[in-house]
N, C-alpha and C positions, 0 to 999 in steps of 0.2 A: 503494499500498499504505499502511494506516494505522502509524503508529509507537506501538510497545507501550510505555508510560513507567510507571513506577511512581508512584505519587501522593505520594511521599515523597523525600526524599534521605537515601541512606544515608550515615551519618558513621564507625560503628566496630562491632566485634563485641565481646561481653562475656559474663561467667558471671553466671548467677543461680540462684535456685532455684525451684520450682514453689512457689505457695503454697498447694496443696491437700496435697502429699507432702512438700515442702521437698527434695526431691532436686535435686541439682545438674543445670541445664540450660544448653545455649547460648542467647545472646539478641543480638540485634543494637539500636543505637541509630540512630534516625532522627531528622529533623527534617520535620516536617510544619504548615503552617499557622501557622508561628510558635512551634510548641511541640516539645520534645523528648519523644520515647516511647521505651520499651523493647518490643520485640517478642520473646517467648519462647514455646517450646512445650515440652511435657511429654510424653513417649510415651504415658503413660497416662491425663493429664487435659487435654491439648489446649493450644490456643494462648491466651496471655493478651497483652493490649496496655496498658500500665501509663504514665500521665502522670508523666514526669521532672523537666520543668520547663515553665514557660510564656514563658519568656524564651530563645531560642537564643542571642542575644549576650551574656548575663550568664554563661549556662551554660558556654558555650565559652571565653571568657574565665578562668573559673576554673579549668578543665581545662588550659587551655595556657598562661595567663599567671601565674598565681598557684602556681607551683611552687617548692619549695626543697628542698633535702637532706632526706631522712628522718632523724630524730633517734631513735637506739635507746635502748632501757632500759638499765640496766648488767647485768641478768641476764634472760635468757628463761628462762621455765619448763618448755616442751614441746616436742618435736621435731614436724618436719614428717612427719605419717604418711598421713594419710586426704585432705590438701588442704583448703584453706578452702573453707567455715567451720567444718570437722569438727576442727581441731587447737588450739583456743583455748587459752591460757595464760600469757602470750603465747607463741604458737608462734616459732621462729626466723626463719619467713618474714614476720613481720608488720613494717610500715614506719613506725611510729610510737611514740613512748615515751607516758607516761600524763600529759597535760596536765593533766587533772582526772579524780580517782578518787574513787568513792564504797564507803563504808564502810556496809553495812546491819546495824544493829544490832538487828533483830528484824523481826516481820511484824505486831505489833499495833497497832492505829490507833483514832482515835476517831471516824473517818469509815469509810464504806465507799463510795469514788467509784467510780461506774460507768465510769470511764476510768481506774482504777488499773492501771498495766504490772505491779505485784507482787501485786495480787489481795490486797491487806491488808485488815483491818478489825479490828471488837470481836470475832470470832469466832476470830481466830489470835492472841490474846496470848502468844504465845510471844518471850521475848528471848534472845540469845545472852549469854554469862558475859563478865563484865569480862576473864578471861584469855583468852578466846576473841578478842575484839575486839583485844587488845594484839596476839596473834599475827597478827591480819589487816594492822594497822598496821605491824608489823614485816615482814611479807613486801613490802608496797609499800615502805618505806623501803629493803630489800635490792634491790629491783627498780630503784629511782628515785634512790637516794642523798638527796636533799633532793626531795621532791616538791611539785610546784608548788602544785597546790591540791588539798586532801581536803575531801571533802562527807559529813558524818555525816548519814546517812539512814535510812529504814526500810522500810515503815511509818511511824509518827509517832516519831521518836526522842526527841522531849521526854518522852515517857510511860516511858522507860525507867526502873527503878528506880535505877540508877547513872549517870543521864545526865552530872551533872557530872564523875563519876570517869572518864567516858569522854573528856570534854573535857579534863581533868586529863593523861590519858594521851597524848593528841595533842599538848599543848603541850611534852610532855617530848621528843617526837621532834622532828627537824630539818625541821618542815612549814612551806613558807613561808605559805601562807594557809589558814585553817582557815572552814568554812560549815557551818551546819545547815540541813537542807533540813526546813522545816516547815509545817504548813498554819495556825498562829497561834494556836491555839485555848487552849494553856496559856499562851501570852504575853498573851493577852486577859484571861484570867480570874486569872491570878497575876502581880501588880505584883512581887511579892519576886522570884519567878522572871525576870523581866525585867531588875529591877536586878543579880541575879547575872548573866546574860547579859553585860550591858554590861562587867562585871570582865574579861572577855576582849579586849576591845579593847587594842590594835590587833591587826591580823591575822587578824581575826575577821570574819565576816558571816552575816546573817542571809538565807536563802534562802527567802523569802516565798511561799506561794501566793496567787496573786492572778489568777484567771479571768475576773472579769466586774464590772460593777456591776448587772446585771440577775438578779433573782430566779428567774425561770424557768431561765434559762442555768445559774446555779449548782445548783439542782436537778437539772438534766439531766447535769452533770458529776461534781458532788459529792456528791449527794444530800442537800444541806442547803443552806439560805439563808445563807450564811457572811457577808453584808455587814457585820454589827454586828460580827461580830469582826475581819474587816480593819480596819474603823474603829478599835476599841479597841486593838488591836496595833498600827498603825500611830501612835495617839497615842504610847503608851508608847515605841515606838522613836525616834519624833521627839525626844521628850522628853530622852531619853538619850542621842539621837545614835548608836545603833547601826548600823552599815554595814548595810545593806539591798538586797537585790535583788529587784525583784516578779518572779514565775516565771508565765508565762500559759501555759496547756495550751489551745492552739488547735484548734477543732473546726469543720469548713467549715460555713458558714452559720448557725452557732450563736452564736459571738463574734468573728468575724473582723472585724467592721465596728467592734468597739471598740477596735482595736489603737491607732487616733490618740489617742483618748479618755485611755487608760490610760497612754500616754507622756507625754501633757500633763498628767495628774494625777501621775504620779511625779517630775515636774520640779518639781512644786511642794511636794514632800515633803522636809525637811530631812535626813532620815537615808537617804533611797534613792539609790543611786549607779547604778542603772540598772534596765533590765526586760529579760528573758529571754523570748523567743517562742518557744514549742515546740509543732510541731504533734503532733496525738496519731498515737500509734504503735499499730499493729493489733498488739496484744500484751496478755498479763494478762486482766484481767477483761472489757474490751470487747467486746461482742456485736454481731451484725448489721453489721459493718463492710462497707460496700461503697466499694471501691477506687476506683470511678469517681465517686462524689458525695461521700465523705467525708475523702479523704486532701487535705491541703494542702501544696503543695511549698515548698522554701525561697524560690524565686523569686515564687510567688503570694503568699507572707508578705510579702516586699521590697516588692512592687509596694502590697499596702495599706498598709503602713507609708508610702510615699512618698505615696501619695493621701491617707492621712488626716493627716498632721501636714505642717507647713512647716518644722520644724527641721531635717530632712535632706534633702540633694539626691542624685540617683542616686551621684555619684562619693564621698559619703558612706558608702554603705552597701555595704563591700566583702568577698570572701572572705576568709576566715583561711587565710593559705599552708599551715599543718600540716595542715589538712583542708579544702580549699575548695569541696569537693563537699556538706558537711554544714553548715558553720560561716560565716556573714556577720557582719560586726562594724560597728558605728557608733558613734564615740566623740566626745563635746563635753567641754567646760568650762563650768561654771554659774559666771558672775562677775557679782556685782551685780543679780542677777533676770535676767541676760542669758545666752542659751545661745550658746555659739561651737562650731560644729561643727570637728573636727579631722581625721578621716580622710581628707579631700578634699584636705587640703592636703600629704599624702605622696606622693611617687611610687611606683607599684606595686613598682619595684625596692627602693626604701629598705626595704619591707615583707619582700620576698622574701629580701633579701641580709643581712638583720640576723640575724646569728648567737646562737645561744644566750647567751652572755656577754659580747657586744661592748659595748665602751663608747669605741669610737673617736668615734662621733657625739656624745660629750658634748663634744669639742672642736670640733666644727663649728659656728662663730658663725653660719653663713649658714642652716643648717637649725634654730638656735635661735629666730633673729631671726623666721624664717617661721612659727614656732609660737608666737611670743610668749614662747619660753624657758618653755613650760608644759604641754608634752605628756606626759601621765602618766597611769597607772592606779597611782599610789602605793599599797602594801599598807596605809597608815595615815598620817595627818596626820605623824606623827613622821619618817617616811622622807624623807631629805633627796634620793636620788636614787633614782627607781625607775621601771619600764617597762610597758607594755603586754606585753611579751614576757614578762615574768616571771610575768602572770598567765593569759595564754591563747598564751603562745609564738608571738608574730606581730610584735613591733615591737622595735626598738633603745632602748637607753637615751637620754635627754635630760636636761638640767638642768633643775630647777625653781626657779621664783623664792621666794622665801622665804615668801612670802606665801600660796602655792598649796599645795595638798595633796590628799588623798584626799577630803575634802569637796566638793572642786569638781569631782569626775569626775561625769559621766555616760555610760553606755554602753548601747546597745542589741544585744543578739545575737540572732539566729537560728540556732536549733538542731535540726538536722532530723536524727532517728533513722530507720535503715532499717528495714523490715518485710520479711515476706516477698514482700509485692508489687512492691516498690522495690528489692529485693536485688541488689547489686552487688559482686563480689568485689573489683573496684579499688577500690571506694571504703571497703569495710570493711577492707582491709588499710593503711588510712591512717587508721582511728579512732582518736582520741585521749582520748574519754572512755570510761573502764575502770571496771570494778567488781572488788573482791576477793570471790573465791569463799569462802565461810563456812566450807566443809567442807575441802578440800585446797589453800586460798590462791593458787590461780592468778589472775592478772591477767589479766580477759577483756573484751573489747569490749563497751559496754553493748547494742548493737543485737544482737550474736549470742547474748548472756547470754540476755536477754528471750526469743530464737527458740529457743535450743537447751539451756541449760546451768542455769535457774532452776528449783528444786524438782526436781519429778520429770521435767521434760522431758528430761533428760539420759538415762534410762533409757526413756522411752517414745517419744520423737522421735529421740534423735540415735544410741543405740546400735544401732538398727537400719540406720541409714543408715552408721554406722561399718564394720557387719558385711557391707554389701552394696558397700563399697568405692565408688569415684568414679561419679558418675552416667552 
């Protein structure tokens, strides 16, 4: 008798959503041919098979090793009523506070990017008032106490008529690190504007869109050739030494071959503190998205990073314990033209057990020696002691040498957002990248906001699901 054996190894059960109707459905996680897949089935729309990761070992390690106790916000906003993901706010069943929170100041933009998750553009030049924005900031402070990282976003926030008043409002609140998410056009076009931005240093950073060196790729992703814009913006930011992160929206087969080139380029820029690699999310304006051909998983991006640059080795690119399914990190120091990777020098247990306000490691002379007493993502050169933990809630504090500071930092972050295809309730409960709802001030995971809560989606997509109860 021939044995009947499935072509995969079953690993676990999961809860997902149907990518057609967004109804909750059961799913299972399986390993097959070195990859992790999610199998799910909707009673109405049939079966789906979704690639979750192309590296079983890394994926399992993220889930099984890089675990730490959940850190709650000071205040939850909504009760559990319909079940995840239909109660966002943050609901009392969410498992992570806000590590990074977006404040969207409007929908207007001077570009109309084909991959914009917010569908912003010149035809939507509406702005939230300063009092509305201040209420959003206050809601976040009430939830977090001292928010770790706040990102002023849009649309294109630098176009807001009260942009600098918004920055001043943020500075008056106990926010540890402030970022501005921008396409760089205004920085490139207005030298006085760039100089005024520099006045907000330290504890301030520009989150600069930087997708490609290639014209056709930029036209496909941004609808415009922004190479000259990037060049002029970086020239000014370098001259003023304004801390900057290059943010790369990655599309499979479009610009994923440029990851190493962008990282190497970033290492040569005085102002650049790192690169964030963000695979495109099936949300917003994006059209004709094919999950079988267009999606990039975190492990695929990690593999390309390691293949395309010699800076980092596999043990240097590790899961971030607060949300290991969705965020990976690699940290290094820039010292005299050399790059010294740091993450691989740390035992995983040190990352996992480092508490939110732990200072005991500052007196660990062995750890200091191992890291050349230089392990930090200091918020500013003026910081005497700082930590990766303070910026992305992942590492304990260690003492810096006097000559080192934030200027010496270089980090690569891989940040993967869930969409309807890859959605996993287990993962979304650990989400730590959130957004403040502009109307009712709920704090909502960025993944679910783009699927259920942005603009009219709450009425057209979410309300029928809530009315129908659980899937």
